[in-house]
N, C-alpha and C positions, 0 to 999 in steps of 0.2 A: 643500520646495516644488518645487525643480527636479527632484528624483527622481520626485515624483508626476506632474509634467507629462510627464516622459520616459516613464514607464510608461503614462500615458494615451495619449500619441501612438503608442506601440508596440502598444497594445492594439487592433489592427486586423485584420480577418479576411482576411489575405493569406498564403497558404501559403509562397510563396517568400520566404526570409529577406532576400535582397538587395532584392527589390521592396518588401518591408516597410520596409526602411531608406530606400529612395528615396521611399516614400510619406510617411515621417516628414518628409523634406526638403521635399516638396511641400506638406504641411500647414503647415510653418513659413513657406513662401513665401506661401501663401494668407492666413495670419494676418498676415504682414507687409504684404501688399497692403491688407488691411482696416485695419490700423493707419495706413498712409500715407494712405488715403482719409479716414479720420476726422480726422487731423491737418490735411490739406489743406482739408477742409470747415470746420474750426474757424477756420483762418487766413482763409479766404475770407469767412466770415461777418463778420469784423471789418474786412478790408482791401479787399474787392472793392467797386468803385463802379458797375460796369456790370451785374453779375448780381444778381438779387434773391435774398433769403434763401430764398424758396419754391423757386426753381429749384435753388439749391445743395443744399438739404435733399432735394429730390426726386431729383436726380441721384445724390447720395451714397447715399440709401436704396436706389435701384434697383441700384447696383453692389454695395452691401453684401449685399443679398438674393441677388443672382446668385452672388457669391462664397461666401455661406453655403450655398446649394444645392449648389454644387460641393464644398464642404467636407464636407457631410453624405453625399453619394454616395461621396466618397473614403473617409470613415470606414467605409462599408459594404463596402469592398473593391474598388470599381471604379477601380483605379489607372490602367491603360492608357487606359480610356475618358475619365477626367477629364483626364489628361495631354494626350490628343489634342484634347479640347475646348478646353483653355486655349491650346494652341499654335495651334489653328485660329482662335480669337478674335483672338489677337495678329496673325496673318497677315491675317485678313479685314479687321480694322479699318484696318491700315496700307495694305493693297492698295486698299481702298475709297477711302481718302483720296487715294491717288496717282491712281487712275483718274478720280475725280470732279473733283479740282482739278488739281494738277500736282506733279511731283516736287520742284520748287523750293520750293513753299509748305509741303511737309510734311517737308523734309529734316531738321528738328530732331527729328522723332518717329520716325526710322528705328530708334530703340532698341527699338521693339516687335519688329522683325525680329530684332534681336540677342538679345532675350530669348527669342524662339521658338526660335532656333538653340541657345541655351544649354540650354534645357529639354529639347529633343530629344536633345542630346548627353549631358547628365547623367542624365536620367531614363529614356531609352529605350535607344538604342544608336547607334554611329557611322553606320550606314546611314540612320537616321531624321534624324540631324543633317545629313548631306550632302543628303538629299532636301529638307528644309526650306530649307537654304541655297540649293539650286538653284532652288527655287520663288520665293524672295524675290528672287534675282538676276534671274530672268525677268521678274518684275513691274517691277522697277526699270528694266531695259532697255526694257521696253514703255513705261514712263513717259518715258524719254528719246526714244524714237522718236516718241511722240505730240506732242512739242514742235515747233511750226511754225517759230519764229524760230531762226536759226542761233546767236545768242549764248546763248539759253536752252538750246538743245540742247547746245552746248559745255559750258555750266555743269552741265547734267544729266549729261554724260559724266564730268565731273570728280567729281561727287557719287557716281555709280555706281562709278567707279574706286576712290575712297576706301573706299566700302562693301565692294566686292569684296576689296580688298587687306587692309583691317583685319579684316573678318569672316572672310575666308578663312584668314588667319593664326590668328585666334582659334579657328576651327573645327578646324584641325589640332591646336592645343593641347588644345582641349576633347575632341576625339575620343580623343586619347591619354590625357588626364586621366580621361575617363569610364571607359575600359577599366581604367586603373590603379586608379581609385576602386572599381569593382566587384570587381576582383581583391583589393584590400586589404580590402574589406568581407567578401568570401567567406573570405579567410584568417583575418580577425579572428573571424568567426562560427564557422569551423571550430575555431579555437583555443579559443574560448569553450565550444563543445560538448565539446571534449576536456577542458578544465578541469572542466566540470560533471560529465562522466563520471568523471573522476579523483576529484573530490570525493565523488561518489556512491559510488564503489568504496571510497574511504577510510572514508567514514561506515559503509558496510556492513561493512567489515573491523573497524572500531572497535566497531560494535554487536555483531558476532559475538564479538570478543575479550571485551567486557564480559559478554556472555551466558555465554561459557565460564568467565570468572572467577567469575560468580555460581553457575554450576553446580558449579564446583570447590569453592567455599566451602560450598555446600549439601551436596555429597558428602562433604567433610571433616567437616562437622558431623554428617551422618548416620553416617559411619564411626565417629566418636567415640562417638555414642550407641549404635551397633551394638556396638562393642567393649565398652563398659561393660555393656550389657544381657547380651551373650553371656557375658562373664566372670562376671557376677553370677548368672545363671540356670543356667549349666552347673556352677557350683560346688555347687549344691544336690544333684544326684545324686552328685557326687564325695564330698561330706560324708557323704551317706547310705551310700555304699559303704564309705568309710573307717570310719565308726562301726560298721556291722554286721560289718565284718571283725574289729574288736576284740572285739565280742560273740561272733562265730563262734569266735574263738580261745579265749575263755573257755569257751564251750559245749563245744568239743572236749576241752579239758583236764578239764572236769567230766563228760565223756561223757554230755551231755544231748542225746540224739538228736533229740527234738522241737524243741528250740531251734535245733539245728544246721540242720535242714531249713527252719525258719522264717527264719533269718538268710540262708541261701543263696537262698531265694525272694525275700527283700527286696533282696538284692544284685543278683539277676537282674533284678528289676523296675526298679531304679534304672539298671542298665546299659541295659536296653531303652528306658527313657525318654530316656537320654542319646543313644542311637543314633537314636531317632526325632527328637530335637531337632536333631542334627547333620545328618540327612538333609534335614529341612525347611529348615534354614539353607542347606545346599548348593543346594537348589531355589530358595530366595529369591535367592541370589547369582547364579544363572544367568539370571534375568530381566534382559533388556537386553543380555546377552552372547550367549546362544544363542537365536537368533531364527528363526522360520519365516516364509515369505513371506505377506504379508497378502493375503487373498482375501475374496470376498463370503461373509459368514457369516450364516446364518439363526439368529437367537437362539432360535427355537422348536426348531430341530434340535439345537443344542448343549445346550439345557435338557433335552430328552428323553434325550440321551446321559448327561448328568450324573445324571439321576434313575435311569437304569438302573444306573449304578455304585453308587448309594446305595440300591438297591431293598430289600436285606435290612434295612438300617438303618430305612428308612421303614416296612416291614412290621412290624418289631419294636416300633417306637414308635407304630404305628397312626396315622400322619400322613396327613392329607388334603391332596393337592397340587392346586392349581388353576392352570392355565396359560391366559393370555389368548389370544385368536385373532389379535390385531393386533400381535404382536411384530415388531419391525423387522428389516431386513437391514442389516448394517454391514460395513465393510472392516476386518478385524482378523486377528490370528494365531489360527487356529481352535483349536489345542491350548490356547493360553494362555487364550482366552476360555472354553473348556470348564472349565478349572481355576477360573476366576472363578465361574462358575455353580455348580460342584460345591461350592466352599468356602462360598459364600453360602447355598446350600440346606442344606448340612450344618450350618452355623452356626444357621440357623433351626430345624432339627430339634432340635438340642441344647437350645436355650433355649425351645422351646415344648412339649416332650414332657411337661412337668408339668401342662399345661392339660388339662381334661377332654375337650375336643374340639379337639385341635391341628390348625391349618390353616396351610399355607404357600401364599402366592399369588405368582405370577410374572407381571408385566405391564409395560406401558409407558405413558408420558404424553408428550404433545407440547406444547411451549411455544414458539410462533413456529416457527423452523426447527430448534430443538434437540429431540432425543428423549431422554427419561429412561427407563431400564430399571430396574425395581425388584423386590426380593424382600422380601415382607412376611410377618411371622409374628404370632401372638397369644400370644407367650410372656412372659417376665419383664420385657421392656422394657429401656430404657436411660435412666439418669438423665443430665441435661444435662452435668454435669461430666465424664462419661465419653465424650462424643461423639467426641472426637479421640483420647482415650487408648486406646480399644479397638483402634485401628489400629496400635498399637505392638507391638514384639516381645514375645512371651510374656505378653501381657495377656489375662486372662480375667475375665469378669464373675462367673462362678461357678467357683471353684477345684476343685470336685468333678466338673466335667464332663470328658469325655474330651478328648484333644488336648493340644497343647503351647502353644497361643496364638499360633501363627505364621500361621494361615490368613488372617486379615484383613489382616495386614501384607503377605502375598504378594499378595492381591487388590489392595490399594492400589497396590503397585508395578507390577503388570501394567497396571492402568487408567491410571496416570500415564505409563507407557512408551508407551501408545497416544495420549497427549496429552489424556486425559479426566480426569474427577474423580469421586470417590466420597465419599459422606457418609451419615450415618444420621439418621433422624428418629424421635422417639418421644414419646408423650403422658405418659411417666413409667413408673415401676416397676410391673410387673404389667399393662401395657396394650399390650404388643407393640412391635415395632420394624420400621421399613422402611428397607432399604438401597437407595439410589439410585446409579446410575453412568451416565456418558455416554461414548460413543465418537464424537469429532468427525468432521466430514466430511473434514478434511485428513488423517485417518489412512488415506485411500485411497491415499496415495503409498506404493507398495510398496517394501520394503527388506528385505534378508535378510543374514544373516551366518552 
């Protein structure tokens, strides 16, 4: 409850943190005045014999409304204005009483002057304190001068002397205390800001550390999968080479020239396959280590370059390529993004070539602020269980197609390095597939290695 009240009192539109704390103090003072007025009114309702209940309630309501108005304006940030108004009210009420009656009759209410001096010193500054003190002393001296009778004037001088002595000493103390209070508040706020900054830095470091740990765990898991896959799939060409070497030896001993040539060709094919797999694995490992500067990349431009590189393959398979006119411009590694488009288009060509009228479409879709680039074919399609599996190393939907099965793994790694994502959608086998990927806006932060 106290914490909520403190937060509410601090939630005030004042830029200066010191003045905001002073405004909190002034709010507490105003709330205290309201509480005192309500208590006094309650007591007077039961104990007062001279004042009617209607008068008590009317006067209390008037002062409560006035204080509420000041409180509301203070809550809106008018700190100095409200402070000046409150001090002015105290000085005016007391001065009016002295000038209309006499200093002797209102000597018991000179605390209004004292309150005005206190507020000026605590809430504003020492100059305001001494200004208010000088004004109050001037009014008191004037009240002494206007006394006609000698005895009353002497008594007034005594009252004025006591006021000047006591309030003067208090003003010296308050002026020093006010400066010390503001300095202490400033130091406290500065230390609080330093602690907040330190906590923020520590949280940022902790968050970064946790992120690095997660990335390390993910990399270790990926490395483990990578090692297993590579050791498994590279063993196949080695087994082939070893097997045909044995058969070659037998064929040489039997002088079977046709078998010798066939075995040599099979060994050569297995060696070529292994070389191709090793080259693509090396390229995959380079993603994220060997980087180019990110620049503005027109997807239409890199798509046309990728198509030119695949032109012979496209002509051989009689593939119809459709490129949308509204392809976006993104911030990316130009060379790597061309590899993405080349691999996705090549993949679409492979798996749609069996269709009577093979078509590959390249386009984009926008959902909110995010843009999706897609490569769509009308080929064999992808069954749902294979949506994630096809992005793994050496994974191929059709083992009879060309390639090693690393292309989509390479594409996935490039897209994820850019901070994007890639996925496939398909209506099922024989109904084509669409590969979507995104390059987020934050990828425009250039970095190179």
